C-alpha positions in Angstrom: 53.5 -60.2 -43.2 50.2 -58.7 -44.4 48.0 -56.6 -42.0 44.3 -57.0 -42.6 42.1 -54.0 -42.3 39.1 -54.0 -40.0 35.8 -54.1 -41.9 32.8 -51.9 -41.1 33.0 -49.2 -38.5 34.2 -51.2 -35.5 37.6 -49.5 -35.5 36.5 -46.0 -36.5 36.9 -43.2 -33.9 34.5 -40.3 -33.4 34.3 -37.6 -36.0 34.6 -33.9 -35.1 30.9 -33.4 -35.8 29.9 -36.2 -33.4 32.2 -34.9 -30.7 30.8 -31.4 -31.2 27.2 -32.8 -30.8 28.2 -34.6 -27.6 29.8 -31.4 -26.2 26.7 -29.4 -27.0 24.4 -31.9 -25.3 26.7 -32.0 -22.3 26.8 -28.2 -22.1 23.0 -28.0 -22.2 22.7 -30.6 -19.4 25.3 -28.7 -17.4 23.5 -25.4 -17.9 20.2 -26.9 -16.8 21.8 -28.3 -13.7 23.5 -25.1 -12.8 20.3 -23.1 -13.4 18.3 -25.5 -11.2 20.9 -25.4 -8.5 20.8 -21.6 -8.5 17.0 -21.5 -8.3 17.2 -23.9 -5.4 19.8 -21.8 -3.6 17.8 -18.7 -4.2 14.7 -20.3 -2.9 16.4 -21.3 0.3 17.7 -17.8 0.8 14.2 -16.4 0.3 12.8 -18.9 2.8 15.5 -18.0 5.3 14.7 -14.3 4.9 11.0 -14.9 5.4 11.7 -16.9 8.6 13.8 -14.0 9.9 11.0 -11.5 9.1 8.5 -13.7 10.9 10.6 -13.7 14.0 10.9 -9.9 13.8 7.1 -9.6 13.3 6.4 -11.9 16.3 8.7 -9.8 18.5 6.9 -6.6 17.5 3.5 -8.2 18.0 4.5 -9.4 21.4 5.4 -5.8 22.4 2.1 -4.6 21.0 0.2 -7.3 22.9 1.9 -6.4 26.2 1.7 -2.6 25.9 -1.3 -1.9 23.7 0.9 0.6 21.8 2.1 0.9 18.3 5.9 0.3 18.3 8.3 3.2 18.1 11.5 3.3 16.1 14.4 5.5 14.8 15.3 5.8 11.2 18.7 4.2 11.6 17.4 1.4 13.8 20.2 2.0 16.2 19.8 -0.2 19.2 17.6 1.5 21.8 15.5 -0.5 24.4 13.0 2.3 24.3 12.2 1.7 20.7 10.5 -1.7 20.1 11.2 -1.8 16.4 14.9 -1.2 16.9 15.1 -3.9 19.5 13.1 -6.4 17.5 15.1 -5.8 14.3 18.5 -5.6 16.0 20.6 -8.3 14.3 17.8 -9.4 12.0 19.6 -9.7 8.6 18.3 -11.2 5.4 20.1 -14.1 3.7 22.4 -11.7 1.9 23.6 -10.1 5.1 21.5 -6.9 4.9 19.4 -5.3 7.6 15.6 -6.1 7.5 13.8 -2.7 7.1 10.6 -1.3 8.5 7.8 0.9 7.0 5.2 2.4 9.2 1.6 2.7 8.0 -0.2 6.0 7.4 -2.0 7.4 10.5 -5.6 8.6 10.2 -5.4 12.3 10.4 -1.7 12.5 9.8 1.4 12.2 12.0 3.1 9.1 13.3 1.4 5.9 14.7 4.4 5.3 17.0 3.6 5.0 20.7 -0.2 5.5 20.2 -2.8 3.2 21.5 -4.4 0.5 19.3 -7.3 -0.1 21.6 -8.8 1.9 24.5 -9.0 0.4 27.9 -12.3 0.3 29.8 -10.8 1.6 33.1 -10.8 5.3 33.7 -7.3 6.0 34.9 -5.0 9.0 34.4 -2.0 6.6 34.7 -3.2 4.4 31.8 -2.0 5.8 28.4 -4.9 4.0 26.7 -7.6 5.3 29.0 -10.0 8.0 28.0 -9.1 9.9 31.1 -5.4 9.8 30.2 -6.2 11.0 26.6 -7.5 14.2 28.1 -4.0 15.4 28.7 -2.0 13.4 26.2 -2.3 12.6 22.5 -2.6 8.8 22.9 -6.2 8.0 21.9 -6.9 4.7 20.0 -5.5 5.2 16.5 -5.9 3.5 13.1 -4.3 3.7 9.7 -5.7 6.1 7.2 -7.7 4.9 4.2 -4.6 5.5 2.1 -2.5 3.2 4.2 -2.4 0.6 1.4 0.1 -1.3 -0.7 0.1 -3.3 -3.9 1.4 -6.9 -3.6 3.3 -8.9 -6.2 0.1 -10.1 -7.8 -1.3 -6.6 -8.2 -3.8 -6.9 -5.4 -4.4 -4.0 -3.0 -3.9 -4.6 0.7 -5.7 -2.2 3.0 -5.3 -1.1 6.6 -1.5 -1.6 6.5 0.0 -1.2 9.9 3.6 -1.9 9.0 5.7 -3.7 6.4 9.1 -5.5 6.8 11.2 -5.4 3.7 14.4 -7.0 2.3 15.9 -5.8 -1.0 16.9 -9.3 -1.9 20.0 -10.5 -3.8 20.4 -7.3 -5.8 20.4 -5.2 -2.5 18.4 -2.4 -4.1 14.7 -1.6 -4.3 12.6 -2.8 -7.2 10.4 0.2 -7.0 10.9 3.9 -6.0 7.5 3.8 -4.2 9.3 2.5 -1.2 13.0 2.7 -2.4 12.9 6.5 -2.0 11.8 6.1 1.6 14.3 3.4 2.7 17.9 4.2 1.7 20.2 2.1 3.8 23.2 2.3 1.5 23.5 6.1 1.1 21.5 7.8 3.9 21.4 5.0 6.5 17.6 5.0 6.6 16.3 1.6 7.6 12.9 2.7 8.9 10.4 5.3 7.7 6.7 6.0 7.0 4.7 5.2 3.9 4.1 8.3 1.8 0.4 9.1 1.2 1.2 10.0 -2.4 3.3 7.0 -3.2 2.1 3.7 -1.6 4.5 0.7 -1.8 4.1 -1.2 -5.1 5.6 -4.7 -5.1 3.9 -5.7 -8.4 5.9 -6.7 -11.4 4.0 -4.4 -13.8 6.5 -1.6 -13.3 9.5 -3.7 -14.0 11.2 -3.6 -17.4 13.1 -6.8 -16.6 11.1 -9.4 -14.6 14.3 -10.9 -13.2 14.7 -7.7 -11.2 11.7 -8.8 -9.1 13.6 -10.0 -6.0 12.4 -7.8 -3.1 10.9 -9.7 -0.2 8.2 -8.2 2.1 5.9 -9.1 5.0 2.8 -7.1 5.7 1.0 -6.7 9.0 -2.4 -5.0 9.0 -4.1 -2.9 11.7 -6.8 -5.6 12.4 -4.0 -8.1 13.1 -2.4 -5.8 15.6 -5.7 -5.0 17.3 -6.4 -8.8 17.5 -3.0 -9.3 19.3 -4.0 -6.6 21.9 -7.5 -8.0 22.4 -6.2 -11.6 22.9 -3.8 -10.3 25.7 -6.7 -8.6 27.5 -9.5 -11.2 27.4 
């Protein structure tokens, strides 16, 4: 019996070259899909961290509105009901499980802003920390940040009158810039809260980065006028 051969290419299988091309295309599609998924996951973590920062900010602003005072803190953020920042940041972790950190602005004339009045009260009372009469015997006059209390945002813009900044070191868990990384050292020194240095204001811009992919720090800025506004709204 004779076996007839199939004519044309109907019975021909894939060549190695054709299979290689298919595999390359499939690899490219898979790589794009994985990259897109990673970007989506990263975006969700960033959004979650921002939401946590906003809750911490709202807690601090509520304290400021109720007391008229700039919030106090300890560098290790150990839970202490006498320190508003500690209380408001207690349990506030970023999406990578790390503690949200706090940077105090620079006080006009030097020293700390903590526990000082943001607005004076009109009543003359020696029992009111924000009264002019009280300030005669205690260092709690209305305060404001120094002109050097500034930072540079990711777009290279300068933000003035910085009252405080909340910071997360993002997925890499280390600071993008030494301008604030030298002040907040949670991994080694256990320092989660500090003051902005007059000679080295926080710089979140990408101009100092050798690798743009290192730009993963997240921050939320609150200015002095915003805090004053919270106090004023609670009084009038």
